N, C-alpha and C positions, 0 to 999 in steps of 0.2 A: 195325227196318222200313227198306225202302229208299224214303223218303218224298221223297228227294231226288234219285232219277232224272231226268235232263234237265235238271240245275240245274247252272250254271257257277258256282264259287267261287274265291276268291283270298285265301290268307292269309300275311300279309307277315311275315317273320322267323320263318320255321318250321324251322330246324334243329334245334332242341332246345326243350325247356321246353313252355311253354304253347303257342306255336305249333305245334309236332308234336303235341301232343296236341287242338288244335283241328283239324288236318288228319286226324288218326286218326277222330275223331268225325264228321266231315263225309264222310269216306270211308265209312265203317260205314254210313252214312245214303242211300249211292247217289249223291252228288255228285261230278261232276268237280271236282278240287282242284287249282289251280296253287299252287305254294309258292314263296317267294322266300327267299334267304338269300345270303351271301358264299361259300360254298364248297360244291363239288359233294362232296368228300370230306372224311373226318374228317383234324383235324391229328395229327401225331404227338409233339407238344410234351406233356411230363410234365404241364405245367401248366396246360395247356388242358383245358376241362369239354368231353367229346366231343361230337359232333353234326355231322351233314351234310344237306346236301338229299337225297342217296342214301339214306341212313338213314331219314329220315324217309318218302321214296316207297316204301321197301320196307315199314316199318311200315303205310303205306296200303293197300298192295297186300295185304298179309297178312290185312286184315280185309274184303276183296273190293272195295275202291276204286279209283278210277282216278288218279293222281296223275301231274301235269307239274311237274318242278323247273326252275325259272329262276333263274340266278345275277343277282342284282340288289343294288347299293349303294345305298341308301335315301337316301344323302344326295346323289344324282347325279340331278336333276330328269330329265336325259334319258334315263338308263337308266329309270327310272320310266315315262317316257313311251312309250317303245319296249315296255314290257312289257305295258301296256294295248292298244297297237297290236297286239300279237302275239295277244294273247287275241281281239280286234274279228276279226282276221283269221283266227283257226282257229274262232273258236267263234259268232261273230256276236252275242254276248249275254254279260253277266254280272249274275249274280242276287244275289251275297254277296260284299262286301269286308270283310274282319275286318282293322283296322289293328292289328298286334301288334309290328311292329318295333320294338327296343329296344337302344339302343347304349350304356347307362350302367351297365350290370351291373360293367364293370370299374373306374370311375370311383367308384360308391357305396362297392365296395371299398377301392378306395387311399382314399379320404375317412376310413373307419372311423370314421365319428362324429363327426369334427373339425366345430366350428361354420363356417358359410359364409365368414367372413371369413379362417378360416386354411387355406382351399383357393383353387387358381387361379380367375380368373374363368372359364376355360374349362370348369370344371366345369358350369357351365350349359350349355353346347353339348354336351357329352358326354351330358348327360341329356335334353336337347329337341330337339337338330336332328334325329336319328333317335330318335323317340319322342314327338313333339309336330307340329313342322312336317313330318315325313317323313308322319304321319297326314293333315294337311290337302292336302297335294301328291296323296296317292294317292285321296283323296276326290273331288278335282276332277275327276280322269280317272274315275273310277268314277260319278261322278253324271253326265258327259257321255253316258256309253253307257246308264246306267239310267234317264235321264228320258227317252231317245229311245224305251224299250220301256214307260215308264209304270208300272215296276215294279221293285222291288231292296230290297236290306237293307244298311246299312252298319253295322257293329260296330265300335265304339272300345273296346280293351282299356285299362281304367283300373284304379284300385285306391282302397281306403279312406283312401289316402295324400292324395287330393285332399281330404279332411275332416279328417284328423287327422294330427299331426306323426309320420313315420316313418322315414324314410331321409334327410331333409335337408330343407334348402331349396329347392334346384332339383328335387328328385324331388316334393314336395308341389306346387309351383307348378304344374308341367309336369302333374301328374296331375288338379288341379281345372282346368287349362285343356283338359285332354280332354275333362272331361265338359261344360264350356261349349261345347266345340267340337261335340260331338254335339247338345247341345241347340240350338244355333244353326243348324247345319245341317239340323236336324229341321224348322224354321220354314220355310225356302226349300225343301226338297224335299217338304213334304207336299202340295201342290198336284199332284204329278206322281206321287204314289203310291210314293214312295221312304221309307222307316223309316230313321230315324239314332238308335242306342242307344249308351249307356255301358254297358260291361260290367264290374262287379266281381268278379273271383273272390275267393275266401277265401284262408286261408294254404295255399299250392299247394306240393306237395312236389316242385320241379323240382329238376334236377341241381343247380343253384347253390344253391338253399335247403337241398338235404338233404346237400351237402357243408359249407355253414354250421355245420347243426346238429351234423355229426359232429365237427366242430373246435372247439366249444363244450365248455367243462370249467367247474368250478366257480368258475372265475377270471372266468367271463363275468359273474358276479352269481348271488346264489341267490334273486332275487327270483322270485314265481311265473311272470311272464312268460317268463323266461329259461327257467325248467323247464320250461314248456308248449312252446318251440319244440324243446329237445331231445326231449322225449318224443313230439314230433310230434302234440300234442293237436288233434284236430278238422281236420287235415290234408285237403286235397283233392287227388287227382291231377289232371294237366293235362286228361286225356281228359274229366272232368265238366264244365269250360268248353266243351269241343267237343261235347258231346252236348246242351248247353244252348244253344248257338247253332245246332247241327242244328235243335233242336226251334222255335225261333225261327222260323228259315227255312222250315220247315214250317208255321207257323201262319198261316192265311188271315186272322187277324184281329190281326196283329202291328202294324199301323198304329194301334192304339189305346194302344201302349206307345209311340211313338213321341217322341223328344226327353227320355226319361226315364232314370236309371240304374236297371240292370238287375242283382240281386245273385243270382251263380250257384247258391248254396244254396237260393235262394228260388224261382229256376226251376225247380231239381230237383225242388224239393217240389209247385210247381204243374203240372209235366209228368209228374210220377210216374218222375223218371229216378233212377238209381243210379250210385254211381262204380265204378271198375274193379273193385274187391274186393265190390262188392255192396251196400256203405254209402251211407249218404246223410248227408255232415255237415250241420251246421246251420248257419244264418247267422250272421255274427260280431256281428250286434245281436240275437240270441236270447238269453234268459236261460240258457238250456242250455249255451252258451258261455262267458257272462258270468262267471255265478257260479263254475264250476269254474276258471275263470281265475284267481281270486282266492283260491278253497279247493281245493288240490289233492286233497283226500281224494275230493272230488267228481267227479273224473275217471273214478275206477273205475265210478261208479254214475251215468252222465249220465241215465238215464231217471228219475231221481228228480226231476230238474229239469224243469219245463215248456217246452215251446219254444214260448215267446211273445216275439214281437217287440217291442222296445224303441222308442217313439217316435222319432223323428229329435230333435225338440227335446230331449228327456230325454237321449239319447245324446251329442249337442254339449255339453250342460253338464256332463256327467261328463267328457268328454274337454278341456274346457277346465279343470278343475279336475285333471286327471291326463293331460297332454297325449302321455305316452307310451305310453298305451292304444291 
């Protein structure tokens, strides 16, 4: 349904991965989608993961959306300021900001699971300059536009890494800060009818994760979690996050959710959404995900496990005793 027609949206960091999927999801819902990234065209480097603003623009247009690519380096505040000035001049409004830009992927790969003290201090900046600070800066400019119109939605992409160890100290600390950023902004924005949410996708089959899984072999570990990654167990595509955010942006009662973490799989269930392949992955806190994670034979028969959400308190206890889950 084109339930976002007339809405102006911005997705930062949309050359590939989650940003690209979010842009497509908003485009198919009828929104005008501004996208940012550092290059218009794909790189010719053999080691680089393909993706560009032009690629995303084409994908959005293929689903009937309107997409406007803008080259922006989100580590440069002046470029960000000029981006919002352009949106104001061209559209006169901004209804949705999706804070997605992230520059830490290469740094996480280079760290290769080393403890934080074996990495350079710049590891922190690589994860959190564009990925935390940049979200705050973009939100400042977006809020100035939205509060004038007394409506809007800011979605900040975070992850389960804000609650449990995944990729290392700078990553987890940054994601926890993203959750707090969304919650704190919600307090000040609520009187102006602007919602602020933290969005947690599940295991998303981005280009980076797909390559990572393809390069894994038995030497990566025989534990059930490693095998689950290799198998693509309960993966989501980036499009599901896009469809979930589009549903939130079209929901007239979204202010009831402001300041809270929103899990993509649970939003999909609530709004009746399906992923690109027609499936609906379950939440990472569902027994249907957790039990087959430890018992691989159940992955072939997931319907045998009830889709019951584990309370946060119990989930946290489990993570403290097994922090890599």
